[in-house]
Residue, then its C-alpha position, 0 to 999 in steps of 0.5 A: x567529540x561524538x562519533x556516528x557509526x559508518x553507514x553503507x550507502x544504498x546501491x544505485x543501479x543506472x537504467x533510463x526509466x520514465x516516471x509516471x506519477x499519478x495525481x490522486x485526489x487528496x481528502x481530509x483525514x489522518x490516515x498518514x498518522x497510522x503509518x508514519x511513526x518512527x521506531x525508537x532505533x531511528x529517533x534522533x538519527x539523521x536521514x541518509x539523503x539519496x538521489x533516486x534520479x539515476x534509475x534503480x535504487x536499492x535501500x539495503x541498510x537495516x534500521x536506517x532513515x532514508x530521504x529520497x529526492x529527485x525523479x525516481x524510477x524503480x526503488x527497492x527496499x530490501x532492508x528491515x526497520x527503515x523509515x523512508x520518505x520519498x517522491x513520486x516513483x515509477x515502481x516501489x517494491x518493499x521487502x524485509x520486515x517492519x518498514x515505514x514509507x511515506x511516499x508521493x504518488x507511485x505508479x506500481x506499488x508491490x509490498x512483500x515481506x511483512x509488517x510494513x506501514x505505507x502512506x501515499x496519495x495514490x497508486x495505479x497498481x497495488x500488489x499486496x502480499x505481506x502479512x500484517x502490512x498496512x497501505x493507506x492511500x488518501x486518494x485513488x488506488x486503481x487496480x488492487x490485488x491482495x493475497x496471503x493473509x492479514x493485509x489492510x488497505x484503506x483508500x478514498x477510492x479502489x476502482x478494481x479489487x481482487x481479494x484472495x487469501x484470508x483475514x484481510x481488511x479493506x475500507x474505501x469510500x468508493x469502488x466499482x468492481x470487487x472480486x473476493x475468492x478468498x475467505x474470512x475477509x472484511x470489506x467495507x465501502x461507502x459505495x460499490x457498484x458490484x461484488x462477486x463472492x467465491x470464497x466463504x465466511x466473508x463480510x461485505x458492507x456497502x453503506x449507500x447506493x445500489x450494488x450488484x451481488x453475485x454470492x457463490x460462496x458459503x456463509x458470507x455476510x452481505x449487507x448492501x442495497x442489492x441492485x435489481 
């Protein structure tokens, strides 16, 4: 008879919270395929079921495969090398290294540590400070702030973008306002209403429509149809 190593269950801390799930519009594409690959260490390992309806849930076992269910409040991933499948949540905080997350809509998503892959339909708030991490949204990211370096964000729409740090890649179909105080970033929209560049050596491309541009930095490459 085969024996499986004992696995510590995640800590669940009770706190009454209301989940505010967003209804992001789904669009065609294969963004999720970029982020859902399971690491070899997880292949063939049964997922750990977790009921996240009890308030604050902390996932702290490295190299585990988690399947969350219920109505999530706050979820924190402090482990590394995990694969997490989860429903909608009020807040998701990802730390550690090399975590893969497949989520339903998240109200507030905070990504730290480094080397994560996160796929979801939509989020109201995204705070990404995680080198080498990718966040792929099939729908709307409403308020996006990216810091540190080498982050990647793709979405159907990013309403408001604040891009600090350097070496980031941001791609979206639609946007309203983008502020780029950082350096050496790559930004690409199909349509974008306005962009303010304060950093240097950034590349901004907007394929269609008219864009208001305020270029206060140096050596920025701006390829848009300028408004006015």
